[in-house]
N, CA, C, O and CB atoms as a CASP TS submission, in Angstrom:
PFRMAT TS
TARGET T0000
AUTHOR 0000-0000-0000
METHOD Language model
MODEL 1
PARENT N/A
ATOM      1  N   UNK     1     161.704  46.208  70.116  1.00  0.00           N
ATOM      2  CA  UNK     1     162.535  45.937  71.273  1.00  0.00           C
ATOM      3  C   UNK     1     161.846  44.816  72.065  1.00  0.00           C
ATOM      4  O   UNK     1     160.690  44.944  72.468  1.00  0.00           O
ATOM      5  CB  UNK     1     162.747  47.238  72.153  1.00  0.00           C
ATOM      6  N   UNK     2     162.556  43.754  72.273  1.00  0.00           N
ATOM      7  CA  UNK     2     161.988  42.597  72.986  1.00  0.00           C
ATOM      8  C   UNK     2     162.839  42.306  74.215  1.00  0.00           C
ATOM      9  O   UNK     2     164.068  42.281  74.139  1.00  0.00           O
ATOM     10  CB  UNK     2     161.913  41.336  72.056  1.00  0.00           C
ATOM     11  N   UNK     3     162.177  42.087  75.347  1.00  0.00           N
ATOM     12  CA  UNK     3     162.931  41.746  76.556  1.00  0.00           C
ATOM     13  C   UNK     3     163.598  40.400  76.381  1.00  0.00           C
ATOM     14  O   UNK     3     163.047  39.499  75.747  1.00  0.00           O
ATOM     15  CB  UNK     3     162.015  41.733  77.796  1.00  0.00           C
ATOM     16  N   UNK     4     164.766  40.269  76.936  1.00  0.00           N
ATOM     17  CA  UNK     4     165.437  38.974  76.932  1.00  0.00           C
ATOM     18  C   UNK     4     165.750  38.501  78.377  1.00  0.00           C
ATOM     19  O   UNK     4     166.707  37.765  78.617  1.00  0.00           O
ATOM     20  CB  UNK     4     166.740  39.060  76.099  1.00  0.00           C
ATOM     21  N   UNK     5     164.923  38.943  79.297  1.00  0.00           N
ATOM     22  CA  UNK     5     165.122  38.599  80.673  1.00  0.00           C
ATOM     23  C   UNK     5     165.060  37.129  80.921  1.00  0.00           C
ATOM     24  O   UNK     5     165.839  36.622  81.729  1.00  0.00           O
ATOM     25  CB  UNK     5     164.140  39.277  81.505  1.00  0.00           C
ATOM     26  N   UNK     6     164.176  36.411  80.273  1.00  0.00           N
ATOM     27  CA  UNK     6     164.080  34.951  80.462  1.00  0.00           C
ATOM     28  C   UNK     6     165.371  34.276  80.121  1.00  0.00           C
ATOM     29  O   UNK     6     165.801  33.363  80.825  1.00  0.00           O
ATOM     30  CB  UNK     6     162.964  34.364  79.618  1.00  0.00           C
ATOM     31  N   UNK     7     166.012  34.713  79.034  1.00  0.00           N
ATOM     32  CA  UNK     7     167.291  34.127  78.617  1.00  0.00           C
ATOM     33  C   UNK     7     168.375  34.401  79.665  1.00  0.00           C
ATOM     34  O   UNK     7     169.162  33.516  80.002  1.00  0.00           O
ATOM     35  CB  UNK     7     167.722  34.691  77.239  1.00  0.00           C
ATOM     36  N   UNK     8     168.406  35.626  80.170  1.00  0.00           N
ATOM     37  CA  UNK     8     169.409  35.978  81.185  1.00  0.00           C
ATOM     38  C   UNK     8     169.201  35.159  82.459  1.00  0.00           C
ATOM     39  O   UNK     8     170.152  34.666  83.065  1.00  0.00           O
ATOM     40  CB  UNK     8     169.345  37.488  81.508  1.00  0.00           C
ATOM     41  N   UNK     9     167.911  35.025  82.854  1.00  0.00           N
ATOM     42  CA  UNK     9     167.646  34.244  84.072  1.00  0.00           C
ATOM     43  C   UNK     9     168.037  32.780  83.907  1.00  0.00           C
ATOM     44  O   UNK     9     168.615  32.190  84.820  1.00  0.00           O
ATOM     45  CB  UNK     9     166.169  34.340  84.448  1.00  0.00           C
ATOM     46  N   UNK    10     167.728  32.182  82.748  1.00  0.00           N
ATOM     47  CA  UNK    10     168.122  30.775  82.485  1.00  0.00           C
ATOM     48  C   UNK    10     169.616  30.651  82.491  1.00  0.00           C
ATOM     49  O   UNK    10     170.129  29.688  83.062  1.00  0.00           O
ATOM     50  CB  UNK    10     167.562  30.273  81.134  1.00  0.00           C
ATOM     51  N   UNK    11     170.350  31.557  81.897  1.00  0.00           N
ATOM     52  CA  UNK    11     171.821  31.498  81.854  1.00  0.00           C
ATOM     53  C   UNK    11     172.409  31.521  83.281  1.00  0.00           C
ATOM     54  O   UNK    11     173.420  30.884  83.574  1.00  0.00           O
ATOM     55  CB  UNK    11     172.388  32.691  81.017  1.00  0.00           C
ATOM     56  N   UNK    12     171.731  32.279  84.143  1.00  0.00           N
ATOM     57  CA  UNK    12     172.281  32.430  85.526  1.00  0.00           C
ATOM     58  C   UNK    12     171.640  31.464  86.520  1.00  0.00           C
ATOM     59  O   UNK    12     172.010  31.451  87.695  1.00  0.00           O
ATOM     60  CB  UNK    12     172.073  33.874  86.027  1.00  0.00           C
ATOM     61  N   UNK    13     170.700  30.669  86.071  1.00  0.00           N
ATOM     62  CA  UNK    13     170.027  29.731  86.953  1.00  0.00           C
ATOM     63  C   UNK    13     169.183  30.396  88.035  1.00  0.00           C
ATOM     64  O   UNK    13     169.085  29.898  89.156  1.00  0.00           O
ATOM     65  CB  UNK    13     171.034  28.849  87.592  1.00  0.00           C
ATOM     66  N   UNK    14     168.570  31.538  87.679  1.00  0.00           N
ATOM     67  CA  UNK    14     167.722  32.295  88.597  1.00  0.00           C
ATOM     68  C   UNK    14     166.248  32.187  88.199  1.00  0.00           C
ATOM     69  O   UNK    14     165.904  31.976  87.036  1.00  0.00           O
ATOM     70  CB  UNK    14     168.157  33.769  88.631  1.00  0.00           C
ATOM     71  N   UNK    15     165.402  32.341  89.203  1.00  0.00           N
ATOM     72  CA  UNK    15     163.950  32.430  88.920  1.00  0.00           C
ATOM     73  C   UNK    15     163.516  33.889  89.016  1.00  0.00           C
ATOM     74  O   UNK    15     164.245  34.738  89.529  1.00  0.00           O
ATOM     75  CB  UNK    15     163.114  31.538  89.919  1.00  0.00           C
ATOM     76  N   UNK    16     162.343  34.153  88.524  1.00  0.00           N
ATOM     77  CA  UNK    16     161.796  35.504  88.648  1.00  0.00           C
ATOM     78  C   UNK    16     161.638  35.877  90.116  1.00  0.00           C
ATOM     79  O   UNK    16     161.880  37.024  90.493  1.00  0.00           O
ATOM     80  CB  UNK    16     160.442  35.613  87.919  1.00  0.00           C
ATOM     81  N   UNK    17     161.245  34.948  90.926  1.00  0.00           N
ATOM     82  CA  UNK    17     161.068  35.201  92.382  1.00  0.00           C
ATOM     83  C   UNK    17     162.395  35.578  93.022  1.00  0.00           C
ATOM     84  O   UNK    17     162.444  36.513  93.822  1.00  0.00           O
ATOM     85  CB  UNK    17     160.476  33.948  93.097  1.00  0.00           C
ATOM     86  N   UNK    18     163.466  34.878  92.691  1.00  0.00           N
ATOM     87  CA  UNK    18     164.768  35.189  93.246  1.00  0.00           C
ATOM     88  C   UNK    18     165.250  36.582  92.795  1.00  0.00           C
ATOM     89  O   UNK    18     165.817  37.353  93.569  1.00  0.00           O
ATOM     90  CB  UNK    18     165.780  34.114  92.834  1.00  0.00           C
ATOM     91  N   UNK    19     164.995  36.867  91.502  1.00  0.00           N
ATOM     92  CA  UNK    19     165.371  38.188  91.003  1.00  0.00           C
ATOM     93  C   UNK    19     164.529  39.279  91.706  1.00  0.00           C
ATOM     94  O   UNK    19     165.050  40.343  92.042  1.00  0.00           O
ATOM     95  CB  UNK    19     165.180  38.257  89.453  1.00  0.00           C
ATOM     96  N   UNK    20     163.263  39.013  91.919  1.00  0.00           N
ATOM     97  CA  UNK    20     162.379  39.992  92.592  1.00  0.00           C
ATOM     98  C   UNK    20     162.904  40.311  93.973  1.00  0.00           C
ATOM     99  O   UNK    20     162.925  41.472  94.384  1.00  0.00           O
ATOM    100  CB  UNK    20     160.930  39.457  92.691  1.00  0.00           C
ATOM    101  N   UNK    21     163.333  39.274  94.698  1.00  0.00           N
ATOM    102  CA  UNK    21     163.886  39.497  96.034  1.00  0.00           C
ATOM    103  C   UNK    21     165.179  40.306  95.975  1.00  0.00           C
ATOM    104  O   UNK    21     165.382  41.202  96.795  1.00  0.00           O
ATOM    105  CB  UNK    21     164.140  38.160  96.732  1.00  0.00           C
ATOM    106  N   UNK    22     166.053  40.005  95.019  1.00  0.00           N
ATOM    107  CA  UNK    22     167.326  40.688  94.880  1.00  0.00           C
ATOM    108  C   UNK    22     167.112  42.162  94.463  1.00  0.00           C
ATOM    109  O   UNK    22     167.825  43.055  94.921  1.00  0.00           O
ATOM    110  CB  UNK    22     168.212  39.953  93.848  1.00  0.00           C
ATOM    111  N   UNK    23     166.111  42.394  93.580  1.00  0.00           N
ATOM    112  CA  UNK    23     165.856  43.736  93.070  1.00  0.00           C
ATOM    113  C   UNK    23     164.954  44.566  94.021  1.00  0.00           C
ATOM    114  O   UNK    23     164.884  45.791  93.917  1.00  0.00           O
ATOM    115  CB  UNK    23     165.209  43.641  91.684  1.00  0.00           C
ATOM    116  N   UNK    24     164.281  43.874  94.932  1.00  0.00           N
ATOM    117  CA  UNK    24     163.386  44.584  95.847  1.00  0.00           C
ATOM    118  C   UNK    24     162.114  45.079  95.219  1.00  0.00           C
ATOM    119  O   UNK    24     161.574  46.119  95.599  1.00  0.00           O
ATOM    120  CB  UNK    24     164.089  45.726  96.436  1.00  0.00           C
ATOM    121  N   UNK    25     161.635  44.318  94.246  1.00  0.00           N
ATOM    122  CA  UNK    25     160.383  44.675  93.577  1.00  0.00           C
ATOM    123  C   UNK    25     159.507  43.436  93.484  1.00  0.00           C
ATOM    124  O   UNK    25     160.019  42.321  93.588  1.00  0.00           O
ATOM    125  CB  UNK    25     160.648  45.273  92.161  1.00  0.00           C
ATOM    126  N   UNK    26     158.193  43.597  93.290  1.00  0.00           N
ATOM    127  CA  UNK    26     157.288  42.440  93.214  1.00  0.00           C
ATOM    128  C   UNK    26     157.619  41.514  92.010  1.00  0.00           C
ATOM    129  O   UNK    26     158.018  41.969  90.938  1.00  0.00           O
ATOM    130  CB  UNK    26     155.825  42.932  93.110  1.00  0.00           C
ATOM    131  N   UNK    27     157.433  40.208  92.242  1.00  0.00           N
ATOM    132  CA  UNK    27     157.660  39.265  91.149  1.00  0.00           C
ATOM    133  C   UNK    27     156.722  39.542  89.990  1.00  0.00           C
ATOM    134  O   UNK    27     157.079  39.296  88.838  1.00  0.00           O
ATOM    135  CB  UNK    27     157.483  37.829  91.635  1.00  0.00           C
ATOM    136  N   UNK    28     155.521  40.053  90.272  1.00  0.00           N
ATOM    137  CA  UNK    28     154.563  40.366  89.221  1.00  0.00           C
ATOM    138  C   UNK    28     155.103  41.452  88.286  1.00  0.00           C
ATOM    139  O   UNK    28     154.821  41.433  87.088  1.00  0.00           O
ATOM    140  CB  UNK    28     153.233  40.809  89.834  1.00  0.00           C
ATOM    141  N   UNK    29     155.875  42.396  88.827  1.00  0.00           N
ATOM    142  CA  UNK    29     156.464  43.435  88.002  1.00  0.00           C
ATOM    143  C   UNK    29     157.483  42.839  87.061  1.00  0.00           C
ATOM    144  O   UNK    29     157.582  43.256  85.907  1.00  0.00           O
ATOM    145  CB  UNK    29     157.102  44.514  88.863  1.00  0.00           C
ATOM    146  N   UNK    30     158.227  41.894  87.526  1.00  0.00           N
ATOM    147  CA  UNK    30     159.229  41.241  86.667  1.00  0.00           C
ATOM    148  C   UNK    30     158.519  40.423  85.582  1.00  0.00           C
ATOM    149  O   UNK    30     158.941  40.427  84.426  1.00  0.00           O
ATOM    150  CB  UNK    30     160.179  40.322  87.514  1.00  0.00           C
ATOM    151  N   UNK    31     157.461  39.735  85.946  1.00  0.00           N
ATOM    152  CA  UNK    31     156.698  38.960  84.978  1.00  0.00           C
ATOM    153  C   UNK    31     156.104  39.866  83.889  1.00  0.00           C
ATOM    154  O   UNK    31     156.165  39.532  82.705  1.00  0.00           O
ATOM    155  CB  UNK    31     155.582  38.180  85.688  1.00  0.00           C
ATOM    156  N   UNK    32     155.545  40.985  84.278  1.00  0.00           N
ATOM    157  CA  UNK    32     154.961  41.925  83.312  1.00  0.00           C
ATOM    158  C   UNK    32     156.042  42.445  82.369  1.00  0.00           C
ATOM    159  O   UNK    32     155.829  42.516  81.158  1.00  0.00           O
ATOM    160  CB  UNK    32     154.268  43.106  84.042  1.00  0.00           C
ATOM    161  N   UNK    33     157.190  42.808  82.914  1.00  0.00           N
ATOM    162  CA  UNK    33     158.281  43.283  82.099  1.00  0.00           C
ATOM    163  C   UNK    33     158.741  42.226  81.102  1.00  0.00           C
ATOM    164  O   UNK    33     158.952  42.531  79.928  1.00  0.00           O
ATOM    165  CB  UNK    33     159.431  43.709  82.974  1.00  0.00           C
ATOM    166  N   UNK    34     158.893  41.006  81.555  1.00  0.00           N
ATOM    167  CA  UNK    34     159.365  39.916  80.708  1.00  0.00           C
ATOM    168  C   UNK    34     158.402  39.591  79.604  1.00  0.00           C
ATOM    169  O   UNK    34     158.819  39.303  78.482  1.00  0.00           O
ATOM    170  CB  UNK    34     159.611  38.694  81.525  1.00  0.00           C
ATOM    171  N   UNK    35     157.128  39.632  79.895  1.00  0.00           N
ATOM    172  CA  UNK    35     156.082  39.280  78.920  1.00  0.00           C
ATOM    173  C   UNK    35     155.809  40.381  77.900  1.00  0.00           C
ATOM    174  O   UNK    35     155.575  40.102  76.724  1.00  0.00           O
ATOM    175  CB  UNK    35     154.802  38.953  79.645  1.00  0.00           C
ATOM    176  N   UNK    36     155.840  41.599  78.344  1.00  0.00           N
ATOM    177  CA  UNK    36     155.275  42.657  77.488  1.00  0.00           C
ATOM    178  C   UNK    36     156.209  43.780  77.150  1.00  0.00           C
ATOM    179  O   UNK    36     155.769  44.779  76.582  1.00  0.00           O
ATOM    180  CB  UNK    36     154.097  43.228  78.130  1.00  0.00           C
ATOM    181  N   UNK    37     157.487  43.669  77.472  1.00  0.00           N
ATOM    182  CA  UNK    37     158.427  44.738  77.166  1.00  0.00           C
ATOM    183  C   UNK    37     157.970  46.078  77.780  1.00  0.00           C
ATOM    184  O   UNK    37     158.161  47.136  77.181  1.00  0.00           O
ATOM    185  CB  UNK    37     158.586  44.875  75.641  1.00  0.00           C
ATOM    186  N   UNK    38     157.378  46.019  78.953  1.00  0.00           N
ATOM    187  CA  UNK    38     156.979  47.216  79.632  1.00  0.00           C
ATOM    188  C   UNK    38     157.287  47.141  81.114  1.00  0.00           C
ATOM    189  O   UNK    38     157.411  46.057  81.683  1.00  0.00           O
ATOM    190  CB  UNK    38     155.524  47.470  79.413  1.00  0.00           C
ATOM    191  N   UNK    39     157.403  48.253  81.703  1.00  0.00           N
ATOM    192  CA  UNK    39     157.619  48.306  83.117  1.00  0.00           C
ATOM    193  C   UNK    39     158.030  49.686  83.536  1.00  0.00           C
ATOM    194  O   UNK    39     158.496  50.494  82.733  1.00  0.00           O
ATOM    195  CB  UNK    39     158.645  47.305  83.533  1.00  0.00           C
ATOM    196  N   UNK    40     157.851  49.935  84.784  1.00  0.00           N
ATOM    197  CA  UNK    40     158.247  51.242  85.316  1.00  0.00           C
ATOM    198  C   UNK    40     159.778  51.334  85.236  1.00  0.00           C
ATOM    199  O   UNK    40     160.496  50.364  85.480  1.00  0.00           O
ATOM    200  CB  UNK    40     157.733  51.441  86.807  1.00  0.00           C
ATOM    201  N   UNK    41     160.243  52.533  84.885  1.00  0.00           N
ATOM    202  CA  UNK    41     161.698  52.732  84.758  1.00  0.00           C
ATOM    203  C   UNK    41     162.435  52.312  86.012  1.00  0.00           C
ATOM    204  O   UNK    41     163.501  51.701  85.934  1.00  0.00           O
ATOM    205  CB  UNK    41     162.012  54.189  84.449  1.00  0.00           C
ATOM    206  N   UNK    42     161.880  52.634  87.163  1.00  0.00           N
ATOM    207  CA  UNK    42     162.554  52.278  88.414  1.00  0.00           C
ATOM    208  C   UNK    42     162.681  50.752  88.552  1.00  0.00           C
ATOM    209  O   UNK    42     163.696  50.264  89.050  1.00  0.00           O
ATOM    210  CB  UNK    42     161.785  52.863  89.625  1.00  0.00           C
ATOM    211  N   UNK    43     161.673  50.003  88.120  1.00  0.00           N
ATOM    212  CA  UNK    43     161.749  48.530  88.199  1.00  0.00           C
ATOM    213  C   UNK    43     162.772  48.008  87.193  1.00  0.00           C
ATOM    214  O   UNK    43     163.517  47.081  87.511  1.00  0.00           O
ATOM    215  CB  UNK    43     160.350  47.883  87.933  1.00  0.00           C
ATOM    216  N   UNK    44     162.828  48.571  86.001  1.00  0.00           N
ATOM    217  CA  UNK    44     163.790  48.123  85.006  1.00  0.00           C
ATOM    218  C   UNK    44     165.202  48.375  85.510  1.00  0.00           C
ATOM    219  O   UNK    44     166.079  47.527  85.346  1.00  0.00           O
ATOM    220  CB  UNK    44     163.559  48.833  83.657  1.00  0.00           C
ATOM    221  N   UNK    45     165.427  49.516  86.113  1.00  0.00           N
ATOM    222  CA  UNK    45     166.735  49.823  86.673  1.00  0.00           C
ATOM    223  C   UNK    45     167.070  48.881  87.818  1.00  0.00           C
ATOM    224  O   UNK    45     168.207  48.423  87.938  1.00  0.00           O
ATOM    225  CB  UNK    45     166.784  51.270  87.151  1.00  0.00           C
ATOM    226  N   UNK    46     166.085  48.590  88.660  1.00  0.00           N
ATOM    227  CA  UNK    46     166.325  47.653  89.782  1.00  0.00           C
ATOM    228  C   UNK    46     166.673  46.269  89.287  1.00  0.00           C
ATOM    229  O   UNK    46     167.542  45.610  89.856  1.00  0.00           O
ATOM    230  CB  UNK    46     165.096  47.573  90.692  1.00  0.00           C
ATOM    231  N   UNK    47     166.000  45.807  88.219  1.00  0.00           N
ATOM    232  CA  UNK    47     166.326  44.502  87.636  1.00  0.00           C
ATOM    233  C   UNK    47     167.757  44.497  87.122  1.00  0.00           C
ATOM    234  O   UNK    47     168.524  43.578  87.408  1.00  0.00           O
ATOM    235  CB  UNK    47     165.348  44.153  86.496  1.00  0.00           C
ATOM    236  N   UNK    48     168.116  45.535  86.358  1.00  0.00           N
ATOM    237  CA  UNK    48     169.459  45.610  85.790  1.00  0.00           C
ATOM    238  C   UNK    48     170.511  45.643  86.892  1.00  0.00           C
ATOM    239  O   UNK    48     171.548  44.991  86.774  1.00  0.00           O
ATOM    240  CB  UNK    48     169.594  46.846  84.893  1.00  0.00           C
ATOM    241  N   UNK    49     170.263  46.380  87.942  1.00  0.00           N
ATOM    242  CA  UNK    49     171.231  46.450  89.057  1.00  0.00           C
ATOM    243  C   UNK    49     171.357  45.118  89.775  1.00  0.00           C
ATOM    244  O   UNK    49     172.453  44.699  90.144  1.00  0.00           O
ATOM    245  CB  UNK    49     170.818  47.534  90.059  1.00  0.00           C
ATOM    246  N   UNK    50     170.225  44.460  89.968  1.00  0.00           N
ATOM    247  CA  UNK    50     170.259  43.170  90.670  1.00  0.00           C
ATOM    248  C   UNK    50     171.010  42.109  89.877  1.00  0.00           C
ATOM    249  O   UNK    50     171.617  41.201  90.445  1.00  0.00           O
ATOM    250  CB  UNK    50     168.843  42.689  90.956  1.00  0.00           C
ATOM    251  N   UNK    51     170.958  42.241  88.525  1.00  0.00           N
ATOM    252  CA  UNK    51     171.671  41.305  87.646  1.00  0.00           C
ATOM    253  C   UNK    51     173.062  41.799  87.303  1.00  0.00           C
ATOM    254  O   UNK    51     173.850  41.083  86.685  1.00  0.00           O
ATOM    255  CB  UNK    51     170.883  41.077  86.369  1.00  0.00           C
ATOM    256  N   UNK    52     173.364  43.033  87.709  1.00  0.00           N
ATOM    257  CA  UNK    52     174.679  43.653  87.435  1.00  0.00           C
ATOM    258  C   UNK    52     174.953  43.686  85.941  1.00  0.00           C
ATOM    259  O   UNK    52     176.018  43.287  85.470  1.00  0.00           O
ATOM    260  CB  UNK    52     175.812  42.887  88.160  1.00  0.00           C
ATOM    261  N   UNK    53     173.933  44.185  85.194  1.00  0.00           N
ATOM    262  CA  UNK    53     174.075  44.344  83.722  1.00  0.00           C
ATOM    263  C   UNK    53     173.549  45.723  83.367  1.00  0.00           C
ATOM    264  O   UNK    53     172.714  46.271  84.087  1.00  0.00           O
ATOM    265  CB  UNK    53     173.289  43.209  82.915  1.00  0.00           C
ATOM    266  N   UNK    54     174.031  46.294  82.260  1.00  0.00           N
ATOM    267  CA  UNK    54     173.441  47.556  81.772  1.00  0.00           C
ATOM    268  C   UNK    54     171.981  47.342  81.345  1.00  0.00           C
ATOM    269  O   UNK    54     171.615  46.255  80.898  1.00  0.00           O
ATOM    270  CB  UNK    54     174.270  48.120  80.577  1.00  0.00           C
ATOM    271  N   UNK    55     171.184  48.346  81.482  1.00  0.00           N
ATOM    272  CA  UNK    55     169.760  48.262  81.084  1.00  0.00           C
ATOM    273  C   UNK    55     169.617  47.729  79.675  1.00  0.00           C
ATOM    274  O   UNK    55     168.731  46.920  79.399  1.00  0.00           O
ATOM    275  CB  UNK    55     169.085  49.639  81.184  1.00  0.00           C
ATOM    276  N   UNK    56     170.506  48.188  78.763  1.00  0.00           N
ATOM    277  CA  UNK    56     170.398  47.801  77.353  1.00  0.00           C
ATOM    278  C   UNK    56     170.513  46.284  77.192  1.00  0.00           C
ATOM    279  O   UNK    56     169.974  45.731  76.234  1.00  0.00           O
ATOM    280  CB  UNK    56     171.484  48.507  76.517  1.00  0.00           C
ATOM    281  N   UNK    57     171.191  45.612  78.093  1.00  0.00           N
ATOM    282  CA  UNK    57     171.367  44.181  77.974  1.00  0.00           C
ATOM    283  C   UNK    57     170.068  43.380  78.233  1.00  0.00           C
ATOM    284  O   UNK    57     169.982  42.194  77.916  1.00  0.00           O
ATOM    285  CB  UNK    57     172.440  43.737  78.933  1.00  0.00           C
ATOM    286  N   UNK    58     169.069  44.061  78.814  1.00  0.00           N
ATOM    287  CA  UNK    58     167.799  43.404  79.081  1.00  0.00           C
ATOM    288  C   UNK    58     166.912  43.295  77.823  1.00  0.00           C
ATOM    289  O   UNK    58     165.868  42.645  77.860  1.00  0.00           O
ATOM    290  CB  UNK    58     167.059  44.157  80.173  1.00  0.00           C
ATOM    291  N   UNK    59     167.320  43.917  76.736  1.00  0.00           N
ATOM    292  CA  UNK    59     166.510  43.936  75.525  1.00  0.00           C
ATOM    293  C   UNK    59     167.280  43.452  74.311  1.00  0.00           C
ATOM    294  O   UNK    59     168.495  43.624  74.216  1.00  0.00           O
ATOM    295  CB  UNK    59     165.987  45.325  75.275  1.00  0.00           C
ATOM    296  N   UNK    60     166.545  42.838  73.374  1.00  0.00           N
ATOM    297  CA  UNK    60     167.035  42.615  72.032  1.00  0.00           C
ATOM    298  C   UNK    60     166.579  43.813  71.237  1.00  0.00           C
ATOM    299  O   UNK    60     165.384  43.990  71.003  1.00  0.00           O
ATOM    300  CB  UNK    60     166.520  41.258  71.416  1.00  0.00           C
ATOM    301  N   UNK    61     167.515  44.633  70.821  1.00  0.00           N
ATOM    302  CA  UNK    61     167.172  45.868  70.106  1.00  0.00           C
ATOM    303  C   UNK    61     167.423  45.675  68.645  1.00  0.00           C
ATOM    304  O   UNK    61     168.564  45.486  68.224  1.00  0.00           O
ATOM    305  CB  UNK    61     167.972  47.069  70.632  1.00  0.00           C
ATOM    306  N   UNK    62     166.374  45.720  67.865  1.00  0.00           N
ATOM    307  CA  UNK    62     166.472  45.536  66.409  1.00  0.00           C
ATOM    308  C   UNK    62     166.583  46.872  65.731  1.00  0.00           C
ATOM    309  O   UNK    62     165.774  47.769  65.966  1.00  0.00           O
ATOM    310  CB  UNK    62     165.261  44.766  65.861  1.00  0.00           C
ATOM    311  N   UNK    63     167.589  47.008  64.885  1.00  0.00           N
ATOM    312  CA  UNK    63     167.724  48.238  64.107  1.00  0.00           C
ATOM    313  C   UNK    63     166.758  48.203  62.960  1.00  0.00           C
ATOM    314  O   UNK    63     166.700  47.228  62.211  1.00  0.00           O
ATOM    315  CB  UNK    63     169.160  48.429  63.596  1.00  0.00           C
ATOM    316  N   UNK    64     166.005  49.258  62.823  1.00  0.00           N
ATOM    317  CA  UNK    64     165.009  49.300  61.769  1.00  0.00           C
ATOM    318  C   UNK    64     165.492  50.084  60.589  1.00  0.00           C
ATOM    319  O   UNK    64     164.769  50.221  59.601  1.00  0.00           O
ATOM    320  CB  UNK    64     163.731  49.882  62.276  1.00  0.00           C
TER
END
C-alpha cells in the first residue's frame, strides 16, 4: 500500500502546508504520512476529510 497524497495535492494545486491548515494537523504529520505510508488514524482521517475524499483514495492498494 503506497500513499498517493503527493499526486492528489498536485492535481488540486495544494501544498502540504495548506492541507495541514485545512486538516488541523501539523505539516510534519502530513509529510511523514506521504513519505512512509504511516500515520495516526486520526491524522489520516483528518487528511481525507480536508480533501473530501474517502480514506481509501489516499492509497494505491495493490492486490497480492
